C-alpha positions as CSV (number, residue, x, y, z in Angstrom):
1,M,1.8,-7.8,-14.0
2,Q,-1.2,-9.5,-13.4
3,V,-2.7,-10.1,-10.1
4,T,-4.6,-13.3,-9.5
5,I,-7.8,-12.9,-6.9
6,H,-9.1,-15.8,-5.4
7,P,-12.7,-15.7,-6.5
8,E,-14.2,-15.4,-3.0
9,V,-12.1,-12.7,-2.1
10,L,-13.3,-10.8,-5.3
11,K,-17.0,-11.0,-4.4
12,E,-16.4,-9.5,-0.9
13,L,-14.3,-6.9,-2.8
14,E,-17.4,-6.3,-5.2
15,Y,-19.7,-6.1,-2.2
16,I,-17.3,-3.6,-0.9
17,V,-17.9,-1.6,-4.2
18,A,-21.3,-2.2,-4.1
19,L,-21.9,-0.9,-0.6
20,H,-20.1,2.4,-1.8
21,Q,-22.4,2.7,-4.9
22,Q,-25.6,2.4,-2.7
23,H,-24.2,4.3,0.5
24,G,-21.3,6.4,0.2
25,A,-18.0,6.1,1.8
26,P,-15.5,8.7,3.1
27,N,-13.3,7.4,0.3
28,P,-15.9,5.8,-2.0
29,M,-14.3,3.3,-4.7
30,A,-16.1,3.1,-8.5
31,S,-14.4,-0.3,-9.0
32,V,-12.5,-3.5,-7.6
33,E,-9.5,-2.2,-9.7
34,S,-9.7,1.2,-8.2
35,L,-10.2,-0.4,-4.8
36,V,-7.2,-2.7,-5.5
37,A,-5.4,0.1,-6.9
38,F,-5.8,2.4,-3.4
39,V,-4.9,-0.8,-1.2
40,L,-1.9,-1.5,-3.1
41,A,-0.7,2.5,-3.2
42,S,-1.4,2.5,0.5
43,V,0.8,-0.7,1.4
44,A,3.6,1.4,-0.9
45,D,3.7,4.4,0.9
46,G,3.6,2.8,4.3
47,S,6.7,0.8,3.0
48,R,8.6,4.0,2.3
49,R,7.3,6.4,5.0
50,P,7.4,4.7,8.6
51,G,5.5,7.7,9.9
52,A,2.3,7.3,7.5
53,W,-0.8,6.3,8.9
54,E,-0.1,3.3,6.2
55,R,2.6,2.0,7.8
56,G,0.6,0.5,11.2
57,M,-1.1,-1.7,8.2
58,L,1.9,-3.1,7.2
59,E,3.1,-4.0,10.8
60,Q,0.1,-5.6,11.7
61,M,0.2,-7.8,8.8
62,G,3.9,-8.7,9.1
63,L,5.3,-7.0,6.3
64,I,8.1,-4.8,7.4
65,A,11.2,-6.2,7.0
66,E,13.5,-6.8,10.2
67,C,16.5,-4.3,9.1
68,D,17.2,-1.0,9.6
69,E,16.9,0.0,5.7
70,H,13.1,-0.6,6.1
71,N,12.8,2.0,8.9
72,I,14.5,4.9,6.7
73,Y,11.8,7.2,4.9
74,R,12.4,7.4,1.0
75,A,10.7,10.4,-0.9
76,H,10.4,8.0,-3.9
77,Y,9.3,4.5,-4.2
78,G,11.9,1.7,-4.5
79,P,15.3,1.5,-3.2
80,A,16.9,4.5,-1.5
81,Q,18.7,6.5,-4.1
82,P,22.6,7.3,-3.2
83,T,23.1,11.0,-2.0
84,K,25.0,12.7,-4.9
85,G,28.7,13.5,-3.9
86,K,28.2,11.1,-0.9
87,T,30.2,7.9,-0.7
88,D,30.8,5.2,1.9
89,A,34.2,5.6,3.5
């Protein structure tokens, strides 16, 4: 997968990294790549864990699907795995 970042957005992300390098941060990022990876992992965690702090970020951005399925905790990334031995009856 390849992600395209608008040049102005990239400029801001580079600025965030520069500020982290110059002044430190609670969770400093050493590169734009590490910053983007962290943000995307946070989005994925918020998607699969309704009670996580990351969930609020997704809710504010309107990224939670309007269905019960998106409000169920999942231990793993991706769709919920069927439970062994259980069937829909």
